Each structure stands twice: as structure tokens, then as C-alpha cells.
C-alpha positions in Angstrom: 1.1 25.9 -19.4 2.3 23.9 -22.4 4.8 22.3 -20.2 2.4 21.3 -17.4 0.1 19.8 -20.2 3.1 17.9 -21.5 3.5 15.9 -18.3 -0.1 15.8 -17.1 -1.7 14.3 -20.1 0.3 11.0 -20.4 0.6 10.7 -16.5 -3.1 11.0 -15.7 -4.1 8.9 -18.8 -2.2 6.0 -17.2 -3.1 7.0 -13.6 -6.8 7.2 -14.4 -6.8 3.7 -16.1 -5.0 2.2 -12.9 -7.5 3.7 -10.7 -10.6 2.4 -12.5 -9.1 -0.9 -12.6 -8.6 -0.8 -8.8 -12.4 -0.1 -8.5 -13.1 -3.5 -9.8 -10.4 -5.1 -7.7 -11.8 -3.5 -4.4 -15.4 -4.6 -5.2 -14.1 -8.1 -5.8 -12.0 -7.9 -2.6 -14.9 -7.0 -0.6 -16.9 -9.8 -2.0 -14.1 -12.4 -1.4 -13.4 -11.2 2.3 -17.0 -11.3 3.1 -17.4 -14.8 1.5 -14.5 -16.0 3.9 -16.2 -14.1 6.9 -19.7 -15.6 6.2 -18.3 -19.1 5.4 -15.9 -19.5 8.1 -16.4 -16.8 10.8 -12.8 -17.4 11.7 -10.1 -15.0 12.7 -7.5 -17.6 11.9 -8.7 -17.8 8.2 -8.7 -14.2 7.7 -5.1 -13.9 9.3 -3.9 -16.6 7.2 -5.3 -15.0 4.0 -3.7 -11.6 5.0 -0.5 -13.3 5.9 -0.1 -15.2 2.3 -0.7 -11.8 0.8 2.0 -10.3 2.5 4.8 -12.9 1.7 5.6 -11.7 -1.8 6.5 -8.1 -0.7 8.4 -9.2 2.3 10.7 -11.8 0.6 10.7 -10.6 -3.1 10.4 -6.9 -2.9 14.1 -6.1 -3.1 14.6 -8.5 -6.0 11.4 -7.5 -7.7 12.7 -3.8 -7.3 16.0 -4.7 -9.0 14.3 -6.4 -11.9 12.4 -3.2 -12.3 15.5 -1.2 -12.6 16.6 -3.6 -15.3 13.7 -3.7 -17.3 11.3 -1.4 -19.2 8.8 -0.3 -16.4 5.9 0.0 -18.8 6.2 -3.5 -19.8 6.4 -4.6 -16.3 3.2 -2.9 -15.4 1.5 -4.5 -18.6 2.6 -8.0 -17.7 1.7 -7.6 -13.9 -1.8 -6.2 -14.6 -2.3 -8.8 -17.1 -1.3 -11.5 -14.8 -3.6 -10.2 -12.0 -6.5 -10.3 -14.4 -5.9 -13.9 -15.2 -5.8 -14.8 -11.6 -9.2 -13.2 -11.2 -10.4 -15.0 -14.2 -9.4 -18.4 -12.6 -11.2 -17.2 -9.4 -14.4 -16.6 -11.5 -14.2 -20.1 -12.9 -13.8 -21.5 -9.4 -17.0 -19.8 -8.2 -18.9 -20.7 -11.5 -17.9 -24.3 -11.3 -19.0 -24.7 -7.7 -15.3 -25.9 -6.9 -14.2 -22.9 -4.6 -12.5 -24.0 -1.5 -10.8 -22.0 1.3 -7.2 -22.9 0.2 -8.1 -21.5 -3.1 -8.4 -18.0 -1.5 -4.8 -18.4 -0.2 -3.4 -19.2 -3.7 -5.3 -16.1 -5.2 -4.1 -13.9 -2.6 -0.5 -15.1 -3.0 -0.7 -14.8 -6.9 -2.2 -11.4 -6.9 0.3 -10.0 -4.3 3.3 -11.5 -6.6 1.9 -9.4 -9.5 1.5 -6.4 -7.2 5.1 -6.7 -5.9 6.3 -6.0 -9.5 3.6 -3.5 -10.4 3.9 -1.3 -7.2 7.8 -0.4 -7.6 7.2 0.1 -11.4 4.3 2.6 -10.9 6.0 4.6 -8.1 9.3 4.8 -10.1 7.5 5.8 -13.2 5.5 8.5 -11.2 8.8 10.2 -10.4 10.1 10.3 -14.0 6.7 11.6 -15.3 5.8 14.3 -12.6 8.1 17.4 -11.7 9.5 17.1 -8.3 7.6 20.1 -7.0 4.3 18.3 -7.4 5.5 15.1 -5.6 3.6 15.8 -2.4 0.4 17.0 -4.0 0.5 13.9 -6.4 0.9 11.7 -3.2 -2.0 13.6 -1.5 -4.1 13.0 -4.7 -3.2 9.2 -4.6 -4.3 9.2 -1.2 -7.5 11.1 -1.9 -8.2 8.5 -4.8 -7.3 5.7 -2.6 -10.0 6.9 -0.1 -12.5 7.5 -2.9 -11.9 3.9 -4.2 -12.8 2.5 -0.8 -15.8 4.8 -0.8 -16.8 3.2 -4.3 -15.4 -0.2 -3.8 -17.1 -1.5 -0.5 -20.7 -0.3 -1.5 -20.1 -1.5 -5.1 -18.9 -4.9 -3.8 -22.0 -5.0 -1.5 -24.4 -4.1 -4.4 -22.7 -6.6 -6.8 -23.1 -9.3 -4.3 -27.0 -8.6 -4.1 -27.2 -8.5 -7.9 -24.7 -11.0 -9.1 -23.5 -14.5 -8.3 -19.9 -14.5 -7.0 -18.3 -15.6 -10.2 -19.9 -12.5 -11.9 -18.5 -10.2 -9.4 -15.1 -11.7 -10.1 -15.7 -11.1 -13.9 -16.2 -7.4 -13.3 -12.8 -7.3 -11.6 -11.4 -8.9 -14.8 -13.2 -6.5 -17.1 -12.0 -3.4 -15.3 -8.4 -4.6 -15.7 -8.6 -3.5 -19.3 -8.7 0.1 -18.2 -5.2 -0.3 -16.6 -3.6 -2.4 -19.4 -5.0 -0.4 -22.5 -3.6 3.0 -21.9 -0.1 1.4 -21.1 -0.2 0.0 -24.6 -0.3 3.7 -26.0 1.4 6.0 -23.7 5.2 6.2 -23.4 6.8 6.2 -19.9 10.2 7.9 -19.5 13.0 5.5 -18.5 16.0 6.2 -16.5 19.2 7.2 -18.5 20.6 4.5 -20.8 23.9 4.5 -19.0 22.3 3.9 -15.6 20.2 1.1 -16.9 23.4 -0.5 -18.4 25.4 -0.2 -15.3 22.6 -1.9 -13.4 22.3 -4.7 -16.1 26.1 -5.3 -15.9 25.8 -6.2 -12.2 24.4 -9.3 -10.8 20.9 -9.3 -9.2 22.4 -9.8 -5.6 24.7 -6.7 -6.3 21.8 -4.6 -7.4 20.0 -5.7 -4.4 22.9 -4.9 -2.1 23.0 -1.4 -3.7 19.5 -0.8 -2.7 20.2 -2.0 0.8 23.2 0.1 1.0 21.4 3.2 0.1 18.7 2.6 2.9 21.4 1.7 5.6 22.9 5.2 5.1 19.6 7.0 5.6 19.4 7.2 9.3 16.0 8.8 9.5 14.4 6.1 7.2 15.9 3.5 9.6 14.2 4.9 12.4 11.0 5.1 10.4 11.4 1.4 9.5 12.1 0.5 13.1 9.0 2.2 14.2 6.9 0.7 11.5 8.1 -2.8 12.3 7.1 -2.5 15.8 3.7 -1.0 15.2 2.8 -3.2 12.3 3.3 -6.3 14.0 0.0 -5.6 16.0 -1.7 -2.8 13.8 -2.0 -4.8 10.4 -3.4 -7.9 12.1 -6.0 -5.7 13.8 -7.0 -4.1 10.7 -7.4 -7.4 8.9 -9.9 -8.3 11.6 -12.3 -5.6 10.7 -14.9 -7.8 9.1 -15.0 -9.8 12.4 -15.2 -6.7 14.4 -18.3 -5.7 12.4 -19.7 -9.2 12.6 -19.0 -10.4 16.1 -18.5 -7.2 18.1 -21.0 -4.9 16.6 -23.4 -7.6 15.3 -23.4 -6.4 11.7 -23.7 -8.1 8.3 -22.5 -7.2 4.9 -24.3 -3.7 4.6 -22.7 -2.6 7.9 -19.3 -4.0 6.9 -19.7 -1.9 3.7 -20.6 1.1 5.6 -17.6 0.6 7.9 -15.2 0.4 4.7 -17.2 3.4 3.3 -16.1 5.3 6.3 -12.5 4.4 6.2 -12.7 5.4 2.3 -14.4 8.8 3.1 -11.8 9.6 5.7 -8.9 8.9 3.4 -10.6 10.7 0.6 -11.0 14.0 2.6 -7.7 13.5 4.3 -6.0 13.1 0.9 -8.0 15.9 -0.6 -6.9 18.2 2.4 -3.3 17.2 1.9 -3.4 17.6 -1.9 -4.6 21.3 -1.6 -2.5 22.2 1.5 0.7 20.4 0.8 1.3 19.6 4.4 3.6 21.1 6.8 6.8 22.6 5.5 8.8 19.7 7.1 7.0 16.6 5.9 7.9 14.6 8.9 5.6 16.8 11.1 2.8 15.8 8.8 3.8 12.2 9.3 3.8 12.6 13.1 0.4 14.1 13.0 -0.9 11.2 11.1 0.7 8.5 13.4 -0.9 10.2 16.3 -4.2 10.0 14.7 -3.7 6.3 13.7 -2.8 5.5 17.2 -5.7 7.4 18.9 -8.5 6.3 16.7 -7.4 2.7 16.6 -7.5 2.7 20.5 -10.9 4.5 20.6 -12.2 2.0 18.0 -11.2 -0.9 20.2 -12.9 0.7 23.2 -16.0 1.4 21.5 -19.1 -0.5 23.1 -20.7 -3.3 21.2 -23.9 -1.3 20.9 -22.1 1.9 19.5 -21.6 0.9 15.8 -22.3 4.4 14.6 -19.6 5.8 17.0 -17.2 3.1 15.8 -17.8 4.0 12.2 -16.9 7.6 13.3 -13.6 6.6 14.7 -12.8 4.4 11.6 -13.7 7.6 9.4 -10.9 9.6 11.4 -8.6 6.7 11.2 -8.7 6.8 7.5 -8.0 10.5 7.4 -5.0 9.9 9.6 -3.7 7.1 7.3 -3.6 9.7 4.4 -1.6 12.1 6.5 0.8 9.3 7.3 1.5 7.7 4.0 1.4 10.6 1.5 4.4 12.4 2.9 6.3 9.3 3.3 5.8 8.5 -0.4 6.9 12.1 -1.3 10.0 12.0 0.7 11.0 8.8 -0.9 10.4 10.0 -4.5 12.4 13.2 -3.7 15.3 11.5 -2.1 15.8 8.5 -4.1 17.4 8.9 -7.6 15.3 7.5 -10.5 17.9 4.9 -11.6 17.6 3.3 -8.0 13.9 3.6 -7.3 12.9 0.2 -8.3 15.6 -1.5 -6.0 15.0 1.0 -3.0 11.1 1.2 -3.4 11.0 -2.7 -3.5 13.3 -3.0 -0.5 11.4 -0.4 1.5 8.0 -2.0 0.6 9.3 -5.3 2.0 10.9 -3.8 5.0 7.9 -1.7 6.0 5.9 -5.0 6.0 8.4 -7.2 7.5 7.0 -7.8 11.0 3.6 -7.9 9.7 3.7 -11.8 8.8 4.8 -12.4 12.4 1.8 -10.6 13.8 -0.5 -12.3 11.2 1.0 -15.9 11.9 0.5 -15.5 15.6 -3.0 -14.4 15.1 -3.6 -17.2 12.7 -2.7 -19.6 15.6 -4.6 -18.0 18.4 -6.9 -15.5 16.7 -10.1 -17.5 17.4 -9.3 -17.3 21.3 -8.8 -13.5 21.8 -11.2 -10.7 21.7 -11.0 -8.6 18.5 -11.5 -5.3 20.3 -8.6 -5.9 22.6 -6.3 -6.5 19.6 -7.3 -2.8 18.4 -6.7 -1.4 21.9 -3.0 -2.8 22.1 -2.4 -1.6 18.5 -3.4 1.8 19.3 -1.6 2.1 22.3 1.5 0.6 20.9 1.2 3.1 17.9 1.0 6.1 20.3 4.2 4.9 22.3 6.2 4.4 19.2 5.1 7.8 17.8 6.1 9.5 21.2 9.5 7.8 21.1 10.2 8.8 17.3 9.6 12.5 18.2 12.6 12.3 20.8 15.1 11.0 18.1 16.9 13.7 16.0 17.6 11.3 13.3 13.9 10.8 12.7 13.2 14.6 12.6 15.6 14.8 9.9 14.2 12.1 7.8 13.8 14.2 4.6 17.1 16.2 5.0 19.2 13.5 3.3 20.0 14.1 -0.2 21.6 11.7 -2.8 24.5 13.6 -4.4 25.3 11.0 -7.1 27.2 7.9 -7.7 30.3 7.0 -9.4 31.4 3.6 -10.6 34.9 2.4 -10.1 36.3 -1.0 -11.1 32.8 -2.5 -11.4 31.5 -1.3 -7.9 29.0 1.4 -7.2 30.4 3.9 -4.7 27.5 5.7 -3.2 28.1 9.0 -1.6 25.4 10.4 0.7 25.7 13.9 2.3 23.3 15.6 4.5 21.8 19.1 3.7 19.4 21.2 5.7 16.2 21.7 3.9 14.6 25.0 4.4 
């Protein structure tokens, strides 16, 4: 019990602060997206905003991860969270002064994503060092549960704040809640990789560090298959998800309260799906849980696209089930990554994987930004759902994908300044 408390107290102190900060961010994001939707009613504008938010992850993820492996991870999170808060403060000033324009949203999205591209790998890598390995899947499930809960709270809170406060007031709420993320980091220590591993990373160039992360991924066949599948699916799936405000407004004829209900349903699904996974732990083979989630994502995305315009309640039900399916997909992937990648390489590998998982999304968003105002939004959901189901069926037939979690890192030896990484395959019971 003492050992359990020893890791739980510091981890959940930091983790709780991070989640409280995200509540404010979700509310502000809801208000900002609805402002864009109401002001422009343009699929191209929403697609462009989503596109610029993806660029740092795609193009900087591997280098940001290499820096995370070099630097103190707590410091990285403090700086990243503080930077994101300052961006929110600038956004509040723009709304307060009446100088807010559409292009400002793009700058804000880009800047916030730049901060997150450092924060994400630092937090994920810190989790691995703070949490015992046997609890990885449960913590990942808990993260999905809270992610869903934040969607539950964030959207209605955003709608409520819009009704009670001017837009600059909503943005200031986001800035204020950032303190919950930063303050615990000032007082709670976070374990770091062993000093010799950090020194070896620092002794090499950034490019060499990035290549080491890439080499690790290239020797992981199951992950390469998963990345390929994600690349195909996300070129349509993520652009479709970015159009959800327009699906509510133009297809279902809803307003801000209906969009809040839509987001609430997604959050409830993710909350209950993550809660179920946290308690259950998933199938013994985590890849089977991933497949179950992917089937659900494809099926319910397709059904959402087929929902009639007068069936908002039915569409909301499909969104709820879609949220649960996302939890069943994402949590096991996170657990597999944390189990397989050694702590001293997690910044590089997590940053690289984050970029690769989103690599094709900007392509889809770029196309949508050009032609989005000339296509039917429900059709986009239909195509995305069918493509997801087809790719999932293909993955089931590939042995390397079914052995995704069976690759284990046996260690690394440094010889003449070059990291010689040895990977072997072991069968997981």
C-alpha cells in the first residue's frame, strides 16, 4: 500500500492539475469554434483552422520529441503550459479590443499546437516513469475516461459561458485554469531517465537523435501497419470530424445548444468507454481491443452520415457510440507504446509517432479547405466510415498487425558514437 501511494500521490497531483486546465481550454475552444461557425458558416474556414493546428505535430513532432529526451520533462511542461496560457491571454485581448479577425484564429491555433507538440510527449514520457508498467492500460483507460468527461463538461460549460460572458471573458477563464496545470509542476518532482541515457542523447546531434527514433519505429512492423492504416483513414476521418459544427448547423438545423449536446454525447461515450476499459483492462491481446474500437469508429461514423436531417436525436446517439469506440481504440495504443518504448527514447518515439499518425490529415484538410463549401457534409462522414471499415478489415488479415504488441526492446549499446539498437520479438502470453 505504501509503494502504491508513493507513485499515486505525485502522479495524480500533476494529472489532476492538467485535467482541470483542460476544462477551461475545452470551454474556450467550444466558444472559439462556434464563433467561427456563426461568423463564417464556411467549411473552408473550419478546415483551415484545423489544418494549421495539425502542422506543428506533423512537421516538428520528431524534433520536439528529441528535445524532450534532452531536457528536464517537468521544465518542458511548465514552459509549454505557460506559453499556451499567454496565447490565450492575447486571444482575450483581441476579443476585448474588438480587433479579432479570422486570421487571428489561425495564428492562435498554430501557437497553441506548437506548445502542445512539446507538452504531449513530455507528459506521456513522464507518465511511463511515474506509473508502474502493470497499470499502463488502466491509466490509459482512465485518461480516455477523463478525456470524455472533459468533453462532457467542456461543451456545456462553453455554451453556458457564452450565455453569461463576453467572448474575452470566456478566454480569460481558459487563462485562469492554466494555473492548475502549472502550479503542481512547480512543487512535484518528476522522475527522469537515467543520467547516462540523457548524456548519450545530448552527445549526439538533433538529427541523429531523430534518426534513432525513426530507426526504432522502422523496426516495429506492427506499428508500421497501424501507421499506414491511420494514414489512409485520417485523410478523410479527421476532416469529417472537424466539420461537426456545420453538420449540426446546416444538416440538422441546430444552434449552439444543439452543438453543445452533440459534443456532450461524444464526451459521454468517451467517458463511459474509458471507464469500462479502465475497470476491465481490455482483451488480453490489446490489439483485439484496438480492432473492436476501429470497427465501432467506422460503423458509427457511417451511420452518422446516413442519419436523416430530421433525426438529430438519432445522430446524437451515433455520436455517443462513436465516442465510446474512440476510447477503445486510443487507450490500448497508448498502453502498447508505453510498454514497448524504453523511457530514454520515449520523447523521440512518441513525438515521431504523434506526427506520423497525423501525417495525412493536413492533406485531407487542405483539400477540404479548397472544396469544402461545395460538398455535402454527410457524404464526407459516409466516405470516412466506409474507408475506416475497409482498412480495419485489411488490418485483420495482416499477421504483423496482429503481433503489434509482441515486439520488445532488448536494450541498446553504444559503439563508436553510434547507437546500435537491437530489437527482438517475443511472444506475449
